[in-house]
Every structure is written in structure tokens, then in C-alpha cells.
C-alpha positions in Angstrom: 0.8 57.7 150.6 4.5 58.4 150.3 3.8 62.0 149.4 1.5 62.4 152.4 4.3 61.2 154.7 6.8 63.5 153.1 4.5 66.5 153.7 4.8 65.9 157.5 8.6 65.9 157.5 9.1 69.6 157.2 6.8 70.7 160.0 8.0 67.9 162.3 11.6 69.1 161.7 10.7 72.7 162.4 8.8 71.8 165.6 11.8 69.7 166.7 14.3 72.5 166.3 12.2 75.3 167.6 12.0 74.2 171.3 15.6 72.9 171.2 16.9 76.3 170.2 14.5 78.2 172.5 15.0 76.2 175.6 18.5 74.7 175.4 21.3 77.1 176.1 23.3 75.9 173.1 26.3 78.0 172.4 29.7 77.2 170.9 32.8 79.3 170.6 32.5 82.1 168.1 33.1 80.9 164.6 34.9 83.0 162.0 32.4 84.6 159.6 34.6 83.8 156.7 34.5 80.1 157.6 30.7 80.2 157.8 30.4 82.0 154.5 32.7 79.5 152.7 30.7 76.6 154.2 27.4 78.1 153.0 28.9 78.8 149.6 30.3 75.3 149.1 27.0 73.7 150.3 25.0 75.9 147.9 27.3 75.2 144.9 27.6 71.5 145.5 23.9 70.8 146.3 22.7 73.2 143.6 24.8 71.3 141.0 23.5 67.9 142.1 19.9 69.1 142.2 20.2 70.6 138.7 21.9 67.4 137.4 19.3 65.1 139.0 16.4 67.3 137.8 17.8 67.1 134.3 18.1 63.3 134.7 14.5 63.2 135.8 13.4 65.2 132.8 15.2 62.8 130.5 13.6 59.8 132.1 10.1 61.3 131.8 10.7 62.0 128.1 12.0 58.5 127.5 9.1 56.8 129.4 6.5 58.9 127.5 8.2 58.1 124.2 8.1 54.4 125.0 4.4 54.5 126.1 3.6 56.6 123.1 5.0 54.0 120.7 3.1 51.3 122.5 -0.1 53.3 122.1 0.6 53.8 118.4 1.1 50.1 117.8 -2.1 49.3 119.7 -4.2 51.8 117.7 -2.6 50.8 114.3 -2.4 47.1 114.7 -6.2 47.2 114.1 -5.4 47.0 110.4 -5.1 43.3 111.0 -8.5 43.1 112.7 -9.9 43.0 116.2 -8.3 39.7 117.0 -4.8 41.1 116.5 -5.7 44.2 118.5 -7.1 42.2 121.3 -4.0 40.0 121.5 -1.8 43.1 121.7 -4.1 44.6 124.3 -3.4 41.6 126.6 0.4 42.2 126.2 -0.1 45.8 127.2 -2.4 44.9 130.2 0.2 42.5 131.5 3.0 45.2 131.1 1.2 48.2 132.5 -0.9 46.6 135.2 2.3 45.3 136.8 3.7 48.8 136.8 0.7 50.2 138.5 0.5 47.3 141.0 4.1 47.6 142.1 4.1 51.4 141.9 7.5 51.4 140.2 7.8 53.0 136.7 11.1 51.1 136.3 9.5 47.6 137.1 9.9 46.4 133.5 13.0 48.3 132.6 15.4 47.0 135.3 14.6 43.3 135.0 14.2 40.8 132.2 11.0 41.4 130.3 9.4 39.7 127.3 7.1 42.6 126.4 9.1 43.7 123.3 9.7 40.0 122.4 6.0 39.3 122.5 5.1 42.4 120.6 7.7 41.5 117.9 6.3 37.9 117.7 2.7 39.1 117.4 3.6 41.4 114.5 5.6 38.7 112.7 2.6 36.3 113.2 0.3 38.6 111.2 2.8 40.1 108.8 2.8 37.3 106.2 5.0 38.2 103.2 3.0 38.8 100.0 -0.4 39.1 101.8 -0.2 42.6 103.1 -2.3 45.5 101.8 -0.7 49.0 101.7 -2.0 50.0 105.1 -0.7 46.8 106.7 2.6 47.0 105.0 3.0 50.6 106.2 2.1 49.6 109.8 4.6 46.7 109.9 7.5 48.9 108.7 6.6 51.6 111.3 6.1 49.1 114.0 9.5 47.5 113.5 11.1 50.9 113.6 9.2 51.6 116.8 10.4 48.3 118.4 14.0 49.2 117.6 13.5 52.7 119.2 11.9 51.2 122.3 14.8 48.8 122.8 17.2 51.9 122.7 14.9 53.7 125.1 15.0 50.7 127.5 18.8 50.7 127.5 18.9 54.5 128.0 16.5 54.3 130.9 18.7 51.6 132.6 21.7 53.9 132.1 19.9 56.9 133.5 18.6 54.9 136.5 22.1 54.0 137.4 23.4 57.6 137.1 23.2 58.3 140.8 25.3 60.6 143.0 28.5 58.7 144.1 28.8 57.7 147.8 31.9 60.0 148.4 29.9 63.0 147.2 27.1 62.1 149.5 29.5 62.0 152.4 30.6 65.5 151.4 27.1 66.8 151.3 26.3 65.3 154.7 29.5 66.7 156.1 28.7 70.2 154.9 25.1 69.8 156.2 26.4 69.0 159.7 28.7 71.9 159.6 25.9 74.3 158.7 23.6 72.9 161.4 26.4 73.2 164.0 27.1 76.7 162.9 23.5 77.8 163.3 23.4 76.1 166.7 26.4 78.2 167.8 24.3 81.4 167.6 22.7 82.1 171.0 18.9 82.0 171.0 17.9 80.6 174.4 14.8 82.5 175.5 14.7 84.5 172.2 11.6 83.2 170.4 12.1 85.1 167.1 15.8 84.0 167.0 14.7 80.4 167.7 12.2 80.6 164.8 14.8 81.8 162.4 17.3 79.1 163.4 14.7 76.4 163.3 13.6 77.5 159.8 17.2 77.6 158.6 18.0 74.1 159.9 14.7 72.7 158.6 15.4 74.2 155.1 18.9 72.7 155.0 17.7 69.3 155.9 14.7 69.6 153.5 17.0 70.4 150.6 19.1 67.3 151.4 15.9 65.2 151.6 14.8 66.6 148.2 18.2 65.8 146.7 17.9 62.2 148.1 14.5 61.7 146.6 15.7 63.1 143.2 18.7 60.8 143.4 16.5 57.7 144.0 13.8 58.8 141.5 11.0 59.1 144.0 10.3 62.8 143.9 7.8 62.7 141.0 7.2 59.0 140.9 3.5 59.4 140.0 4.3 61.6 137.1 7.1 59.4 135.8 5.3 56.1 135.4 1.9 55.5 137.0 -0.1 58.2 135.2 1.5 57.3 131.9 0.8 53.6 132.4 -2.8 54.4 133.4 -3.2 56.5 130.2 -2.2 53.5 128.0 -4.7 51.2 129.9 -7.4 53.9 129.4 -6.7 53.8 125.7 -7.2 50.0 125.7 -10.6 50.2 127.4 -11.7 53.0 125.1 -11.7 55.9 127.6 -9.2 57.9 125.5 
């Protein structure tokens, strides 16, 4: 639903700017071309850097989430060495964890608040891992599972840190300031009655605002929200029901 709404933003912006530039006789005093060039350069460098950094952050989050979910899938498949009962109990832990993620639509639902998923997983393994009664397969699983639990705890801490790694407010002010300068600069070019000129100006203004919106969505981790969490969570649930 959010994606569908976002798709309408660009054409709406374009259709807003087009009649404004075509009908309204907007014209400011001639601006120095060097000033315009410097503004465009600063905007491109600043926004380009932020988009690159936030995209890298997004990629790191995707890898961390998939590592976490992959370890959970491994534990589910392997805990079967203790029998169907143990696997069924762990399946309930997974259903509680991932169903909430899908229900709330937030990949970070269990990472940014107190959760007992890892605690319950640890308790379940300890429950079945009685010293001296393990066969080689069970012993191997227990050692790997505890290593996995340690890694998942690190992943959770890393995800919290990555989530908080947002663009500072001052830098947002600078981006907005440069955006307003660029829009004002474009508006200073006469285009009243010139349809082609109005199209170019509207397209430029729409592009600038779209880039800022994209940066905002990257900063708040809503650009690829489906890919980050929901699809991965659904994959784990599909494994539980035997679809994968």
C-alpha cells in the first residue's frame, strides 16, 4: 500500500509544477550562472554522498537480517535430532517471532524492543541438551546452536546500531536549504506560455524533490521494507509449514 502511494507522488508533483510554470509569470532577477552551478554541485555531492551511505547501510541491514533468519532456519531444521516434539516447540517460538513481524509490517519489530526469542531458544536447547546423554549428532547440533545464538545476539546489537545511524538534523536542514535554492533557481527562468520550457522546469523540480524523498525513505528504512524483513520472515514461516 505504501509503495502504491509513493508511485503517485512523482506524477502529482509533475502535474503541479507544469501548470504553475506554464501559466504563472514567475520571474526573478537574473542569477549568476556560477552561483547556480555551485548550488547544483553542492546538492549533487551532498545528496549523492548521503544516498550512497544510506544505501550501504541498507545493504548491511539486509545481510544482517538474512544471517539472523538463516541461523534460525538452521536451528529449526537441525533441532529435529531431539525429535518432533523439540522441533514443534521451537516452531512455536519462530511463529510468535515472525508472525508479529509480518503483522506489524516492521522488520525491526523484535530488534528495537525487548524480546525473549533468543532467551526462549537458549532455554529450549538447554532443556534437551542433558550432559552425558547426547549422541554425536545431538552434541554437534548443540555446539553449533550455541555458537549461532552468540552470533544472533551480535547481529541484534549491530542492527540496533545501524538503525540509529541516521542523517543528523543539521545535515537535513542543509539538504532542504539547497533544495529550495534549486527550485527557486529553476523558477527564475521565464517559461510563461512556453509549453516545452514548462515541461523541462517541471521535470527538473520533480526530479529534485523525488531525490530528496528517496533519501528520506532510505534514511528511515522504508525504501525496500518488503525486501528487508517481510519476505525473509515469510520464508522462515514457509519452512515451518513444509513449503520449503
